[in-house]
N, C-alpha and C positions, 0 to 999 in steps of 0.2 A: 504494500500500500504506500503510495507516494502523495506528497502535498496535503498531508492531514494537519488540521489545526485543532488543538484541544485547549479549551479555556475554562477556568473556574470549575474544574472537576475535583471532587473529593474522592480519593482512593484510600480506603481505610480498612485495616484489619484483614488484609488478604493473606492467604496461606502461601502466596508467591510474591510477586512484585506489585507495587502500586500502579505504575504506568510503564508498560514495556512496548517498545517499537522495534521489531526485529526485521532487519534487512529492508528498512524503509528509508526513503530519501525525502529531504525537504520537509521535515516534520517540525511543527511549532507546538511547544507545550508551555503554556503561559498562565500565571495566576492560579495554579492548581495547588492542592494540599494533599500530600501523601504521608500518611501517619499510621504507625503501628502495623506495618507490613512485615511479614516474616522474611521476605527477600529484600529487594532493593526498592528505594523510593521511586526513582526514575531510572530506567534501564534502557540506555541507547544501545540497541542490540546489534548483533553480528552484521558487519558489512554496511552499516548505515552511513549515509553521507549527509552532511549539511543539516544536522539537527540543531534546533535552537530551543533552549530551556531557559525561560526568563520569569523572574518574579514569582517563583514557586516557593512553597514551604515544605521541607522534607524532614520529618522528625520521627524518632523512635523506630527507625527501620534497621535492617542489618547493615546495609551500606546506603548512604544518602543518594549519591549520583554515581552510577556505574557505567563507565565506558567499556563496552564489550569488545569482542574481537574485530579489529579492522575498522573502527569508527574513525572517520576522517572529516576535517573541515567543519567541525561542529563547535557550538558556542553554548556555554553555561554561564549565565550572568545574572546578577542581582537576585540570587536565591538565598533563602535562609535555610541552613542545613544544621539541624540540632539533634544531639543526643542519639546519634546512630551508633550501634553497638560495635561495629568493626571500623569502618573508615567513613569520613565525610564524603570525599571524592576519590574514586579509584580510576587510574589509567593503566592499561595493560597491553595485551597482545596486539601489536600492529596498530595501535591507536595513535594516529599521527596528525599533526597540523591542526590540533584543536586548541581552543581558548577557554580558560576558566578564569572569569574576571568578576571582580567586585561582588563576591559572595561573602556572606557571614557564615562561618563554619565553626561551631562551638560544641564542646563536650563530646567529641568523637571517642569511641571506646578504646581504640588503639592508636590510630594515626589520623591526623586531620586530612591531609592529601597525600596519596601514595602514587608514585610512578613504580609500578610493581615489576619485580624480576620475573621474567617468563622464560627461564632457561638462558643459555649462553649464546644462542644464535642471534646475531645482530639484526637479522631480518624480522625478528619477532618483537623487538623492543619498542616501547612507546616514545617515538622520536618527534622532535620539532613541535612540541606542545608548549603553550605559554600559560603561566600562572601569574596573574597580575592583579594588583590592587585588591586582594582579598584580606579579610580579617579572620585569622585562624587562631582560636582561643581555647586553651585548656584541653589539650588532646591527650588521651590515653591515661593509663594507670601510672604506676610508679616508674615504668620505663617507657612511657609514651613519647611519641615524636610528632612535632607539628607538621613538617613536610619531609617526606622520606623519598629520595631519588635512588632507586636500586638498579641492580643488574648492569646491563650495558647500554642503558639509556643514553642518547646523545642529542645534542643541539636543543636542549630544553632552555627556556627563558623563564626565570623566576625574578620578578621585579615589583617593587613598590608594594609588597605585602606587609601587613602587620601580623607577626607571629608571636603570640604572647602566652605566658603561663602565669596565672594570677593566684594559683594555690601555693604549693611549695615546689622548689626545684627538684628535690629527690634525685632520681637518675634520669630525668627527662631531658630530651634533646630538642632544640627548636627546629633546626634545619640540618638534615644529614644528607651528604652527597657521597654515594658509594664509590668504592675504590676503582671500579671498572667502568664508570660512567665517562662520557667524553663530551667535552665542550659544553658544559652546563654553565650558563651565564647567570650570575647573581648580581643584581643591581638595586640599590636604594631600598633594601628590605629593612624593616625595623623588627629586631628579634630580641625579646626581653624575658627575663624571669626564669630561665632554664638552668639546670646544672651545667650544660654545655649549650651555648646559644647557637653556634654554627660549628659543625663537625664536617670538614671537607676532606674525606679520605682520598679523593682523586689527586690531591697535591703530593 
């Protein structure tokens, strides 16, 4: 299904995802509320191109916003992403050229935003994604991470984000760049309150 628009939908207490668009192009999801779903709040599904998710509220799901296999040229902006038990936003297998911008991401169970490791084959890594102007607050438990760039991810841009821990530092890390990542650009981020604010293992 292509060129679908969903507005002001409440997706609540599903045994799967709140809203899932699989292999769909040019989808707009706007002003929706996805709450208390066992799976993902919004799931941009396999092979989807040019999704836009704007002004949504994603709370108490497993993962708030999930970029699935091969999602490209998509935009998640101005969303409120709260209290999701795993990650606020996840990018993974072959998810490239996407923008995550101006979102409020709070109280994620493990990591606020993760560029996930999907093996060691560079053709599978989440490359050329932009994370910009987000507020990522209070991520994870004792060893939580605000933004975690893993695997062989390359050419990511992480700029102008506020990444903060307002509880206690404990063993928490604000921004972690993995040892095998390549050309991750960090610019004008404000990272505060962690045991280690920025851990760049690629150095």
